[in-house]
N, C-alpha and C positions, 0 to 999 in steps of 0.2 A: 577186439580191435582197440588197443590202447591209444595209438596215435595214428593220424593220417597226414598225408602230404597234400597241401593245397597251394595253388599258385597265388602269389600276392596280388596280381591284377584282379583275379576273380573276387578275392576278399575285399579289395578296395571298392569294387563295383557294388558288392553286396551291402557294405556299410553305407556308401554314398546314396544308393537308391532308398535304403531304409530311412536315412535321415531326411532326405528330400520328402519322402512320404509323410514324415512328421511335421513338415513345414519349414525345414531348414533350407536356406538359399543354396544353390548348387556349389558356389565357390566356398562357402563356409563348410558345407558337408565334405567337400574334397579335402580341406585342411584337416578336419577331424579324422577322416578316414586315413589320410597319410600318416598322421600321428599315431593312431592305433596300430596300423600295420607295421610301421617302422619299429614300434616298441616290440611287436612280436618277432620281427626279423632280428632284433638285437638281443632277444631272450628276456626282455623286460616284460614278462607276461602279466605282471601285476598292474601294468598301465596300458595293457593292450586290449584285445578284443573281448576279454571277460568283462570289461567295463560297459560294454554296449547296452546290456540289459538294464543296468542301473540308470544310464542316461535316458533310455526310453521311459522308464518309470518316473524319473524326475520331470520329464516333459509332461507326462500325463498328470502328475501331481501339481504342476504349475510352478515348480521350483527352478526349472530351466526353460528359458525362452529360446526356442530353436532359431528364431529369426533375429535375435539380438545382435546388434553391431555397436562397436564402441563409438562414443562421441567424446569430445574434449570438454572436460570440466574446468581445467585450469592450465594455463600455459605460461612458461617463462622463456628466458633466452635459449637455454639448452635443456629445458625440462618440460614435462607435461604430466597431468593426471587425467586418466580416461574413466568414463563411466561405461562399464561393460553391458549395462542393461540386462543383466542376468543371462547373457548369451554363453555359448560354448567357450570355456576358458582357453581351449587350444587356439581358437581363432583370435580371441581378444589378446592373448599373450603374443601371438605372432604379429599382430598389428602394432602392439606396444613396442616390440623389438624392432620392427621395420621403422617406426618413427624414431626410436633411439639411434638406430644406425644412420638415418638421414641427418639427425642433429649432430651426431659425432663426426660425420664427414664434413660438416660445416664448422663446428666449434671444437672438435677434438674429443669431446665427451658428450654423450646424450643419456638422459635418465628419465624414464617414463614409468609412472605407476598406473595401476588400474584397480578400481574398486567395483563392487557389484558384478562379479564374474563367477562363472561356475568352474568346475574342476579343470585344471590346466593340462592334465596328462603328463607325459614324460618331458621334463623341462629341457633336456638336451636337444629335443626336436626344435626348440626355440633358439637356444644359444648357438647351435651349429649353423643356423642360417646367417648369423653375423660372421662367424669364423670363415665360412666359405666365401665371403666377400672381403676377406683380409682384415676384418675387425675382430676385436675381443668382444665376446658376448657373455654377459652375466645375467642370470635370472634367479629369482627366488619368490616363494610365496609362503604365507603362513596358513596353518590349518587349525581345525578345532583342537582343543586340548587332547593330547594322546599320550603324553609322557609324564612320569612323576619326576620331581627333583630327586637328586641322590639323597637317600634316607627318608624320602617322603612316602605318602600312601595314596594321594589323590592326584588325578590328572591336573596339570597346571599350565602346560605349554604344548604347542603342536610339535610334530617332528619335522616341520618347516624345511622342505627340500630346497637345495641350492645347486645350481649348475653354472660352471664356467667353461667356456670353449675358447681356445686360442688357435690361431692359424699356424700351419706348418706346411712344408712342401709336400708332405705325404697325406695331407688332409687334417681336419680339426683334431686337436688333442683336448679331450673333454672329461672334466670331473662332473659327475651327476650323482647326488646322494641325498637321501633323507637323513635327518640327524638322530634318528633312532637306530638301533642295531640293524633293523630292516624296516622298509616302508610298510605302512599299514596294508597296502595292496598285497604284500606277500602273505599276510595273515588272511586277507580276503581270498587270495588264490588257494591257500591250503583249505579253507572252509569250502570253497567252490568245488575243489577236487576231492574232498573228504579225506584229507591227510593231516598228520600232526605237524605242528610248527617246530622250529629248531630250539634247542636248549639256549636259554639266556635271551630269548627274544622279548618275552613279556611276562607280566605278573597278572594274577587274577584280581578280582574286586577286593580281596583282603590283603593284597600285596605279596601273595605267595607265588613262587615261580610256577609256570604252567606251560604245557605243550599242547593244550587243547585250544584250537583256534576260536571256539565259541567263548570259552572263558577269557581268552585274551581280548576279544572284542568287548567284553564287559569290564575288563580290567584296564591295564595300561601297558604301553610299549616302554622299553627301557632305552635310555639315551646311549648313543655310541660313545665310547670313551668316558663313560660316567659323567663327572661334573663338567668336563670339557665339552661334550656333546650338548649338555643342557645349556651351557653358557652360549654356545654358538646358536642354538635354537632361540634363545632369548634375544640375541642380537638381530637375527632374521625377523623375529616378531616385530621389533622396533622399526626396522628398515622397510619391510613389506607391509606393515600394518600401521603403526602409530604415525610414521612419517607421512603417509599419503592419505590418512583419514579413515583407515579401515580399523576393525576391531583387533584386539590383541589378547593373547593368553586365554584365561578362562571365559572370556566374553565372545570368543570366535565361535560362529555357528556355521556348519556346513552340512555334511551328509545326515547327521543324526537329528537335525531340526527341520521339520517341514517349513518351507518358505524362508529358510535361513540364508546361508551363504553371504556373510558379511566379512569374509576374509579379503586379503589384498594380494597384489602381485607387483613386483618391481623388475623392470628390465633396464640394464645398463650396457651401453656400448662405448668402447674406447677405440679411437682411430690411432693406430701406431704411427701414422704419418705425422701426428702432432708431437711425437716423441722420437723414437729411433728410426722410424720409417717402416712401411708395410713389408717390403721385401726383406729388410734387415731383420725384423722380428721373426718372420717366417723361417728364415735361414737359421737364426739363433736357436729357435725352438727345435728345429730339425737336428741341429748339431747336439743339442742337449739330450734329445732322445737317443741319438746314436751313442753318445758317451755313456749314458746309463747302461745301455745294453752291452757295450764293449767291455766294460769293467766287471761284469757279472760272471761270465763264463757259462751261464745257463740262461735258458729262455725266461725272460721277465716281461711284464706288461707295464706300459705307462697308462695313465688314466684314460679309460674309454676304449683302449685298443682291443680288449677281449670282445667288447660288444661290436666293434667294427668288424672283427673277424667273423663273428657269428652272422652278422648282417650279410657279408659277402657270401658266406656259405648258403644262407637261406635264399639269396637272390639267384644263386647258381643251381641249387637242387630243389627249391620249393620250401614252403613253410611247413614245419611240423607243428600241428596243433592236436590237443587231446580230443578223443572221440566225443567226450562230454561237451567240450566247447563247440565242436562241430554241430552237434545236435542242437545246442542252444542257439547257435547262429541260424540254423535252418528254421527253427521255430520262430525266432524274432523276425526273420525276413520272409516268412510265408506270405505269398501273394504278390511279391515283386518278381520281375523277370529273372534277375540273377539269383534271387533266393530260390526259385524253382530249379535253376541250373545247379546250384550248390546242393540242393536236396537230392537231385538225381545222381550227382557225383558221389555223395556220401552213401546213398543207397547201393550204388554199384560196387563200392568198396566193401560194404557190409555183406553183400550177397554176390560175390564174383561168379 
């Protein structure tokens, strides 16, 4: 049994119940569950349900505060900095974007940073919340050092993910990318599934190319586009780190450091009403997408469109997850009502 099909609603309930059992408020647990399941629906498995076990371990170690909610550290006219109190980054990031959207609707632009928060998950989950309300959403965070500069041998900067979502009549158009060739989560996914990583993804501890995910975890990821990717990662480090009072570059601590997590997050929202107009921007983006497709003569995708298609398919036919992940979820959720329901479902598929 390589893969099984599971309903998204059941998986959301499994995650939510497990997180509540760990001391997470129900509304926070719901946001985290929605983020993880949406990542699975879009095929972004590296930021999906495989992360759940790590979150549970982080709670048990005391590195993640399941009940943490953000509070305001500093506030300006259209800006703010939040203290995430080491809570779930998914929730803190959503709260930061909600505040940025509120500020943008009043002032045209809103910019909200957050410090002392845990892993933020798939950033487009955050930025698309703004785009669905007619706003532009931008989100970024810095990570512990994962990449070497071009020609270098030692990790110096994170792969610092960036997401931008813009509204269109057909739904958000979204760029979401880490600034390494692939996100570290892709390497974690390969390690979890017992597979090799792709050529050109990473180097080992001696700077030699490797396809072994274990060696890659000990070595470094490679920046996308060489020096250009490294340069973009440097800029994100400044905006999501130095600008809001979080650590930068070699000083950032997250997964690999017990009690660490001194990275930062930045949410920006822009209200098109302060510029061309909300309906006008949405129409312009839609025309732009149509023109790109018209002149190709073959099927092409604009940013995020392939993920949106996968999500639609998943919602129609159910989520395909690996049997290994299913077993992992069953073990994590043992003792919860929906965990038992999932266990029986998986057992029935294994022994029809």
